[in-house]
N, C-alpha and C positions, 0 to 999 in steps of 0.2 A: 144350404136349404136356406130359402128367403127368410128374411125375420117375420114377414106374415105369416108364413107356416109354421113357424118355431112358436109364436106366439098363439096360435090356434091349437096346436097339441098342446101348449102348456093351461090353455083356458079348457080343454076339453077336459085335459086330469083333473082340474079343480073342480069343475062341474060333474065329473062322474060320479056314480053310485058305488055302492062298497065293494061290487064285482066288476069294474070299470065300464059299465054300459052307459052310455048317453043317450036319453029321450029326446033332445032338442038340438042337434048339430048345428040345425041352419040357422037358429036362435042365435047362438052364438057367435056362429062365422057372420051374421049379419052386425050383431053388437062391435066385431071388433074392426068390420070392414076386410074382412080377409074376402078374399075371390074364391069361385069353385074349382079355380087351378090349386089353389093352397090345398084344399081339401083332396083333391085330387092326386096332388103329389104325395101326401100323407098315407094317402091306398096305395099309392104304386110303389112306395119305398117301405110297404108292409107296417107303419105305425098303427093302422085302422083297418079295421073290418068293417064293411060297411052290409046291412041286410036290407032288404025290401022294402020294410018297414019304416025306411027313414033312421031308424037306431043305429048305432056303433058301437063298438068295442075297441078298447084300446089294447092293443095286441100284447105289450109288454107291461100289463096292470099288474098281474101276481109277480112278476120278479122285481118291481120296485116299490110294492104296496103290503104292508101287513096290517092287518085290522085284528085285534082282539078278540076272541069268539064271544066274549059279554059283549061288545059293543057291534057286533058285524050285523047288518041286516039283508038278508036276500034280496036279489034284483027282483023287479016288478016286470021283467021281460024274459019271462021263462021261456016262452016259445024261442026266443033266439039264441037264448044260452041252450036249448036242447041243441042248437047246431052247432056249437064250437066243443072243442074238446080242449084240454090242458095237455102239452106237451112235458117230456122228459127236461126241459130245461124252463118250466114253470110260464111258456108262452100260450096265449089262446091261438089257434089255429081251426080252420074250417074244417068238421067232421065229415069226410068226404069219402063214401063209401065205394067200394069198386064194384061197377055192374056186372061184368065179367070177368072171369079167370085169365087172363093172359097168360099165365105161366105153364097152363095144360094147353099142349098143341094139340088139336083135332086133326084128325087125317081130311085132306081135302079129295071130293068126289070130283072128277073131272069129266064133265059130260061132251059126247062125242068119240072118246078113246075109248079102245077095247082092249 
């Protein structure tokens, strides 16, 4: 991974809130001189999860950080926080719900055959 992508990941981690959300990743990217390709690489390698609002969350935040309950401040990005879940391995993952149950095989009706 290029040093510019590593630097971007590090600085995003420094600027993240107590839940791992960063509201201004483009600003941090510009300050470092990192390219859009660096950010796309971090997303492709599953280090970051982007949202349509421009906010990002660091995928392994809960795995690498611990904040005491008396110092913890919830994120202000509640809409985005509702779209993710924490896996058993303490990683963030998009909460995707299955639209159709594919394990239930329905019978197929073929027209034109009697």
